[in-house]
C-alpha positions as CSV (number, residue, x, y, z in Angstrom):
1,M,-5.2,-31.4,28.3
2,T,-3.5,-28.5,30.0
3,E,-0.2,-27.0,28.7
4,K,1.6,-28.5,31.7
5,D,0.2,-32.0,30.8
6,L,1.3,-31.5,27.2
7,L,4.8,-30.5,28.3
8,E,5.1,-33.4,30.7
9,L,4.0,-35.8,27.9
10,L,6.6,-34.3,25.5
11,H,9.3,-34.6,28.2
12,E,8.5,-38.2,28.8
13,S,8.3,-39.0,25.1
14,V,11.7,-37.5,24.5
15,A,13.2,-39.4,27.4
16,K,11.7,-42.7,26.2
17,D,12.9,-42.1,22.6
18,L,16.4,-41.3,23.6
19,L,16.5,-44.3,25.9
20,V,15.4,-46.7,23.1
21,R,18.0,-45.3,20.7
22,V,20.9,-45.5,23.3
23,Q,19.9,-49.0,24.5
24,S,19.6,-50.3,20.9
25,G,23.3,-49.3,20.3
26,E,22.1,-47.4,17.2
27,A,22.3,-43.9,18.6
28,S,24.2,-41.5,16.5
29,P,26.8,-39.2,18.1
30,A,24.3,-36.4,17.8
31,E,21.6,-38.5,19.6
32,L,24.2,-39.4,22.3
33,N,25.0,-35.7,22.8
34,A,21.3,-34.9,23.0
35,A,20.8,-37.6,25.7
36,I,23.8,-36.2,27.6
37,K,22.4,-32.7,27.4
38,F,18.9,-33.9,28.3
39,L,20.3,-35.6,31.5
40,K,22.4,-32.5,32.4
41,D,19.5,-30.1,31.8
42,N,17.4,-32.2,34.2
43,G,20.0,-32.4,36.9
44,I,20.8,-36.1,36.5
45,E,24.4,-37.0,37.4
46,A,26.2,-40.3,37.8
47,L,28.8,-41.2,40.4
48,Q,31.6,-43.4,39.3
49,K,31.5,-46.7,41.1
50,E,34.2,-49.4,40.8
51,D,33.6,-51.7,37.8
52,S,30.7,-49.6,36.6
53,P,30.3,-48.7,32.9
54,L,31.2,-45.1,33.9
55,A,34.4,-46.3,35.5
56,Q,35.2,-48.5,32.5
57,L,34.7,-45.6,30.2
58,A,36.9,-43.3,32.3
59,G,39.6,-45.9,32.3
60,A,39.5,-46.3,28.6
61,L,40.1,-42.6,27.9
62,P,43.6,-41.7,27.0
63,V,45.7,-39.5,29.2
64,F,47.6,-36.7,27.5
65,E,50.7,-34.9,28.7
66,E,48.7,-31.6,29.0
67,D,46.3,-33.4,31.4
68,I,49.1,-34.5,33.7
69,R,50.6,-31.0,33.8
70,D,47.3,-29.4,34.5
71,V,46.8,-31.6,37.6
72,N,50.3,-30.8,39.1
């Protein structure tokens, strides 16, 4: 097994392990942060679509006075 093969296997294993933890609903905050970083480091982004989980999450976040002033 080459070093490249080994790194690809490690990458795949990390992705699978993170996916299992997130899908089970048992991921700790640290594991969720690791999953977010893993996606970001690999150039994976999500576009918010109407009625998607991402849109629901964004809608559930509070809006603070500072946020409103920063936009204007």
